[in-house]
N, C-alpha and C positions, 0 to 999 in steps of 0.2 A: 206460202209462209214461211218465214225464216225458223230453222229450228238450230237449236244449238246444242254441243256434246254437254255431259255430265257436270264437268267443271266450269267450262262456259256459262251453262244455265244458273248454275250454283253462284257463280261471281257476279252476274248481272242481277240476283235476287238478294245476294249479299251487299253491293253496293246500294241497292234501292235501299235494302234493310238499315244500312247505317244511316243513310239520309234519314229515313222516316223516323228511326231511334232517337237520333239527335234532335229532329223538331219534335218528337213526343216529349223528350224532355224540356225543350223550352216551353211545351204546352203545360206540363206538370208545374213548372218554375213558377208561370203564371198565376196557376191555379193555387199553389202554395201561397205565393205572396200575396194576392188579392183576398183568401178566403181564410187561410190559417190552418191549424191542425183539424179544427172541428168542421170547418168546409169540406176538407181531403177527406175526413173521416165518412160525412154523409156521401159524398161522392163516390168512395171506395165500396162503402156496404152496400150501394146501389148497383153497383156492375155485376156482380155474381149472379144475380137474379136476371140480369140482362143476356149474359154468356150462357146461362141455363138456357132459356127460352129459344136462343139461336141455335144452339146445338139439338134441339128438340124438333127446331123446324128444318134444319137442313139433314137430320136424320144419316148424316155420314155420307152425303150423296159427293159432295166435291173429290173426295180420294177416289170413289168409284167412277165418276165421271172421268176423271184424269187418265183413269187405268183401261174402261172400255173406249173412250174416243181414240188412245193411243193404239189399242188393238185393231179398230176399224179404218184409223188412218194408214196404219202398215199395210192393210189390203185394199184401199183406196175405195172403201165403202163408205161414200158419201150419204148415200141413205140411211145408214146405221146411223151415222154422226146425227144426222136430223132426226133421228126417232129418239136418240139418248137425249138432245135438247128439249125435243117436246114434253117429253114423259118428266125429265128434271124439272123444268120452269113450272109444270102443271101440280106437281108434287109438292116443291117448294113455294108454288104460290097460294095452294090452299091451306097447307098448313101454316105458313106466316100470319094469314088472316085469323085462323083460329087461336094461335097461342098470342098474337097482339092485343085481341079482344080478353082473353084470359089473363094477361098480363094487367092490362087495367083494371080489370075487375076485382083482381086480386090484391094489388099494391095496398089499399087501405089496413088489409089483415097482415100481409108479409112486414109493412113498416111498423104496425102497432104491435102486433103478436110476436112475430118472430124476432124481428130484429130491435126489437125493445125502445125505438126511437121512432115517433111518429112523424118527425121531418123528413124521414127517408121517402116519404108516400110522393114527395115533389118530383126529385129527380127520376123515381122509377116510371112517374106515368109521363114525364118529358121525353124520357129515352124510347119509350114503346114503339112509336112510330119508324123505328131503325130497323126494325126485324123483317117486314118484307124487303126493304132496299139492301139488307146484307144477304138476304135468302137469294135475290136474283144476281147479285152480285158473284155469290160463290159459285153458281151455274158457271158463269161465265169465265171466272178462274179457273175453274176444274177443264173447263172446254180447252181454254189457251194453254194450260198444262199439259194438256193431253195431247195437243200437237206441238208439244218441245218447244214452245215459245214463251220465254218467260217475261220477255220485256213489255205486253200490255198491262200484266199485274204489278210490275214493279214500278212504271209511271204512276198507273193508278194510286198506289199506296203514297206516293211522294204528294199528290196532288190532294191526295184526302188530308193528309197532315198540313199541307199549306192552307187549305181552306180553313180546318178547325182551328190553326193558331190566330189565324186573321180574325175570325169570331170569337172565341172563347173571352178574350179581354172586353169585347164589348159587351157581350150579355151579362158576365160577372157585372162588370161596372153598373149596367143599367137596372140589374135585380138586385144587387146587394143592399140597396137602401131599404128594402122590404123584407129582409132577413136572409141569413146564412143559407135556409133550404131551398130559397129561391134562387140565390146566387149559383148553388149546387145544380138546380135545374136549367140553369141558363147554360152552364159548362156542358151538360148533356146534350143540349139543342145545338151546340156547334159540333158535338160528334156526328150529330144527324147530319148537318149541312155537308160536313166531312164525307161521308160516306155517300151521299146522293150523289156530289161532284164525281167522286171516284166511278160510281155506276154509270153515270151519263156519259165520262169519258170512255168506258169499257164498250157501252151501246154504240156510241159513235165510231169507235174504231170497228168494230164487228160490224156496221152498216157498211163504211167506208171500203173496206178490204173486200165487201161481197164475197165473204169467205165461203158463208153457207146460209142459204134462205130458208127461213123455217115457215114465213108467211103463207104460202101457197100450199095447200092441201094439208093445213094444220090438223083438223078433226081426223083426216083420213089415217094420220100418222098414230094419232092418239088412239083409233080403233084398232090398229093392227101393231100395237107396241107392247102386248103383254109380255113377251118372251124379252124384250128389252127391259122392261119393268124388273123382271125376275132376275137377270144378269145383274141388273145395277144393284138391287137390295141384295144379292146373294154377296155382295162386297160391303155394301153401305152398312146393313145392320150389324154386323159382326165388328166394322171398325168403327162403326158410333157408339160401341160398347165403352171402350177405354175414354172415348169423348163425353161421354154422358156421366161416367164414372167422375170423371176430371171437374166436368161441370157442376155437378150436384154437389160433389165435396166442397167446390168454390162457393158456391150456394149456401151449403151449411155454415160454412167456415164461420161468417160473421155473426151468424146466430147462436153457434157453439161458444165464441170467444165472449159475445155480450152475456149470455146465461150462466158462464162459468166464472166470469168476472164478478157478475152480480151476487154469486155465492162467497165468493173471497172477499166481498164488501168494498167492490168498486162501484161509484156511481155510473149511470148509464152515459152522461156526458164527460167523464173522464175515459170510461172503455172506448168511447168513439173516439177521444182524442188520441188514445194510445194506440188504436187500430189504426187510426189515420197515419199516424209515425211510422207504424211496421209496414203497413202495406202501400201509402203512398209514397214515402221517402225511402225505405230500406229495399223492399222488395224489385222497384225498378231499376235500382243500381246492381241488384244481384240477377237480374233478368237480362241485363244488358247485352251480355254476348252471346244471349238465344237468338238474335236476327240471323249470325252464323247458322247455328244448328238446325235452324227451322227451314232455311234455305237448303241446306243440304238434305233435310228431310224431304223436302218437296221434290227435289231432283233426283233422291234416291230411289223412290216408289217404282217410276219407269223403268230406271237403270236397273234394278234388281230383277224387275219382272221379266224385262227382256233376257235377262242371264237364264232365269229359270227357265224360261222356254226353251232355250238353247241347250239346256242340262250344263250350263258352264257353272259348276260348282266354285271352280277357281276363282271365276269373275266374281262371284256373289260374295266370296271371303274377302276379295280384295276390297271391293266397294265399302264394305262395312269396317273393315279396318282402314281405310282411308278415311272414312267419315268420322271414326273415333279420334283419330290422330289429329286432323283439322279440327275437330271440336273441341280436343284436349287444351290445342295451341290456343283456341281462341279464349277458352276460360281459364288458363292458369295466369295469366297477366292480370285478368280482373280479380282472381281470388288474391293475389298478393298484394295489387295496390288498394282493394277495399278494404284488407286486414291490417294493414299495415297505416293507412293514411285516412280512415274512417273519419275522425274527428274534422281535419280541414277540408275534405270533402263535402261533408252534410254543411258545416258551416258555410262555406262557399256557395253551395246550392239553395239551402234553404234558411241561410240566417241562424241555425240554430244546429247543434251537435248534440242534442238531447239522445237522439237514435243510435249513436255510435256503437253501444252496448249492443244493441242486436246483429249490426253488422260485423263487429268482430267475432262474436259467436256463431254466425251463418255462414260467412263467406267461405270457411275452410270445407265446410259440408256440401255447400253447393256448387262445387267442381263437379261433383257427379251428375248434377242436372244437366250440364252441357253435353253429355254424352248419351243422356237419356232419349232426346226426341229422335236420331239418327237410328237408337236401337230398336224404339217402338215403329218407327218407318219400315224398319228392314224386316221386323217381324210382320207387319201388316202386307207389305210386298211379298212374302213367301207364302200367304193365306195362314199366317199365323196370328191372326186378329183375336181369338179366343184366348189364348194364354196370355197375351197383353193385357186384354180386358182383365183376367183375374189378376194377374200382378198389380194392377192400377187399384181393383178393389180392395185387395189385401193392404197395399200401402195406404190407401185412403183409410180405410178401417184403424189400422194401427196409430195413423195419425190422429185419429179424432180422439181414440182411447185416452193416447198419451196428452193431448191437449187437454181434454176435460178433467183428469186426474193432476197435471200439475197448474194449469190455469185458475181452477177452482181453489186452490192452495193459496194462502195469502202470501206464503213466503217465495212463491214463484210469480203470481200472477201472469202479467202479460209475457214475461220471459218465458213462461211454459208455453206459450202459444209460439215461440221462436224455434224453442227446442222440439216442439211438435212437429214444425214444417220441415225442419233438418231431417227429423226421423222418417218422415215420409218419402223425402226426396233419395235418400241413401238407399232405403230399402226397394223402392221400385225399381232405380237402377239397377241394383244387385241379381232382381227377379228377372229383370229382361237379359242381363248376361246369362243368368241360368237357364233361361228358356231356349237363347240361341245355342248354348252347348249341349242343351238334351235334344233339341230339334235337327240341328245341321254339324255338331259339334265345332262349334266357333268359338275360342278363346282369344285373349288378349295375350301375345307370346311374352314371356317373362323378360326378355329382354327389353320390350316396349315398355312393361312395367317399369323396369329399372332406369330408362331415359326418361320417363315421366317423373319418376321420383328426383332424378338428377336435376330435371329442368326447373321443378319446383324449388328444390334446394336453394340452387346457386342464383335463381331470381329473388329469392327471398333475402340471401345473403346481400345483394346488390341493392335491393329495397330498402335492408335495414341501413346499409351506408349512407344511400342518398338521405333517409330519413333524419340520420344524425347531422348531416349538413343543413338540412332543411331547419332542423328544430335550434342548431347553433346561430342561424341568420335572422335578420328580421324578416319575418313571416308577411308575404304579400302575394296574391294571385298570380302574378306574373311569374314568380320565383317558384312558386308550387308546380304551375305548367312546366315549367323548364326543368325541373327536377323529375316529373313524371314523363316527359320527352327524353331524356337521357336515360332511364330506366325501360322506357320502350324500346330504344336503340340498342341497348344491352340485350334485351331479352330476343330481339329479334335475329341478334348476332347470333344468340344460344339455337335457337329455333335451327339455323342453319348450320351450325357446328355439330347438333345432336341429329340432324337430318330429320326433322320434323317436316319440312318440306322439300321435295325432291325436284330434279331437273327435270324430269317427265312432266311434273304436273306444271311447273314454271313454263316449260314450253306451249302448254296448251292455252295460256294466257296470250291474245293477241299482240299486246303493247312491247311483252318481255321475249316473244318468239326470236328477234333479230339478234337479240343480245345473249339469251343462252343457248350454248353448244353441247 
């Protein structure tokens, strides 16, 4: 099987992430155009429940599988790899069946009592069959990551989005005449078909490559895999803590928002519409650069684990520093563009600029989100999942306190939710940095902080200049794309001038090797 270096693996995941994020935006545009704010609100209010159930089903095994398979592969221990796969499939298979049944049974209570909108029951029930599909898929992804081959996962992500986009418009149009809640359920069903296509592709690749067979002596591996189970859960349970807190807070968020806005005198339909604007229109834009940070995080775990095993502290610090530098570079341009051009971006994408107030407020704070994922991955790779979990818990608790206090106040309303989300992001990122400093003495050099500030300032000045040109001419989509393109060129030039990207890193990219000396 083909292995990749840290940057090569990251690059493959980034390219796949870029494609899937673009396709994901097309998918969201279709949903928004066909169903409107209320339909998007129903769709987005049902998703947190799904993510919570998936987190409970996986029990943090994907990260554990990646790490343990990588260790076994280094020793050429094929038997151990088979045991890891058998145990993982058995655990996720059983848990997925239990949680799928539980999700279907609890759907009426969650929709009516917790989300205060009984229409969310339909998308909740429609999405429930995805749980076992995602469970098996996550085991295979963890396996391929452990073998340091990021290509199967990357191809699978693209296939998933293509199938989803192909199906979503058909199912929404088919079910919209029966009501917006049924259209939301149709959008959810297209997600299931996308995940199923992705899983079938990975199973096909797994069998075709004949990498490792687990059909023979399946139950023998089950009976002799007690130690393997312990080894997996020694990593899985601590690392799932942060995921569980994140998923549970994501699950609680629409409930607390709905209840808080109700206290502030906002009707349930208006609350659903406002929450749809914030989470369906604004958050996807703010989360756009995270495909780069997530790619870095996936590749960072085995890289730091290997450096820790060889007691190479210098390499550990370099990898974390490198991840922060690349993550910040990917997020800074998004922060400036979203802050300066919030209204035209939202108008061109969704046909309305109503949500621009959220975007302008949140974008400057969310720059810290882009370095949060690599920091958390570094903590997990260094067996510091417990501090990471506590950081996430403190951040979630503070976010909900601020959310309830502000959103229940009629003067803030839905804007209080946006402020609370920003507070959560900033706090967790700073706590992660504090944990790394306390445990291994890692900190961002003052010189780099100055460079980050300079990059943001110069890009903002250039963006403001281009915004003035755009405002003075007849506004149209072509001109807007041209303005953003010019700003991006200026930004890339600044990245090289300020040395955010080094020649050594460029040499690791196959296409650029012959051009960089």
